C-alpha positions as CSV (number, residue, x, y, z in Angstrom):
1,X,-62.6,57.9,-10.3
2,X,-63.3,61.6,-9.5
3,X,-59.9,63.6,-8.8
4,X,-59.8,64.0,-4.4
5,X,-57.7,66.4,-2.3
6,X,-57.8,66.3,0.6
7,X,-55.2,68.3,3.5
8,X,-54.6,66.9,6.6
9,X,-52.4,66.7,9.8
10,X,-50.6,63.7,10.6
11,X,-52.6,64.3,14.5
12,X,-56.4,64.5,13.0
13,X,-58.3,62.0,13.7
14,X,-60.9,62.9,11.4
15,X,-58.4,63.7,8.6
16,X,-57.8,59.8,9.5
17,X,-61.0,58.8,9.4
18,X,-61.9,61.2,6.0
19,X,-58.6,59.5,4.4
20,X,-59.9,55.2,5.9
21,X,-64.0,56.1,4.2
22,X,-62.3,57.6,1.2
23,X,-59.6,54.1,1.0
24,X,-63.7,52.1,1.9
25,X,-64.7,53.5,-1.1
26,X,-62.1,52.6,-3.5
27,X,-61.1,56.4,-3.7
28,X,-57.1,57.1,-4.6
29,X,-56.4,61.0,-3.3
30,X,-53.5,63.1,-3.6
31,X,-52.8,64.2,0.3
32,X,-51.1,67.7,1.2
33,X,-49.7,67.6,5.1
34,X,-50.5,71.2,5.8
35,X,-47.8,70.5,9.3
36,X,-45.5,69.5,7.2
37,X,-46.3,72.3,4.6
38,X,-47.4,75.6,5.9
39,X,-47.4,77.2,2.8
40,X,-49.7,75.1,2.4
41,X,-52.3,75.7,5.3
42,X,-52.8,79.6,3.3
43,X,-53.6,77.9,-0.4
44,X,-55.8,75.1,1.9
45,X,-57.5,78.4,3.5
46,X,-58.0,80.3,0.2
47,X,-59.7,77.4,-1.9
48,X,-62.4,76.4,1.4
49,X,-63.4,79.4,1.2
50,X,-61.8,81.1,4.8
51,X,-61.9,77.4,6.7
52,X,-59.1,76.7,8.6
53,X,-59.8,73.5,10.2
54,X,-58.5,70.0,8.8
55,X,-59.5,68.3,6.8
56,X,-60.4,70.7,3.4
57,X,-61.7,68.0,1.0
58,X,-62.0,68.6,-2.7
59,X,-63.8,66.5,-5.3
60,X,-63.1,67.4,-9.0
61,X,-61.6,70.5,-7.8
62,X,-65.2,71.8,-5.7
63,X,-64.9,71.7,-2.0
64,X,-67.0,69.5,-0.7
65,X,-65.9,70.3,3.2
66,X,-64.6,68.1,5.9
67,X,-64.9,64.8,7.5
68,X,-68.6,65.8,8.8
69,X,-69.5,67.3,5.5
70,X,-68.2,63.7,3.6
71,X,-69.8,61.7,5.9
72,X,-73.0,64.0,5.4
73,X,-72.4,63.3,1.6
74,X,-71.8,59.5,2.4
75,X,-75.0,59.2,4.6
76,X,-76.8,60.1,2.4
77,X,-76.3,58.6,-0.7
78,X,-74.9,61.1,-2.8
79,X,-71.0,60.3,-2.1
80,X,-70.3,57.0,-4.7
81,X,-71.9,59.6,-7.7
82,X,-69.6,62.2,-6.9
83,X,-66.2,59.9,-6.9
84,X,-67.8,58.4,-10.0
């Protein structure tokens, strides 16, 4: 399975949806809560090309985007290949 990193906050419904989708796919991920670790938010913004919202998702070190982007990959049938 691919290495997955996700930046989240505990109150973000899109973060919960992204984690649920990844879990349904059987994918494990490393989660960083930027609400609890504000110093990590700067890291997230830099890695996500200036995007400030959560979630921000990285698969195999590549920025995928947020939940809408992850969901679009799933609808297009491309997520499974990315996770392999």
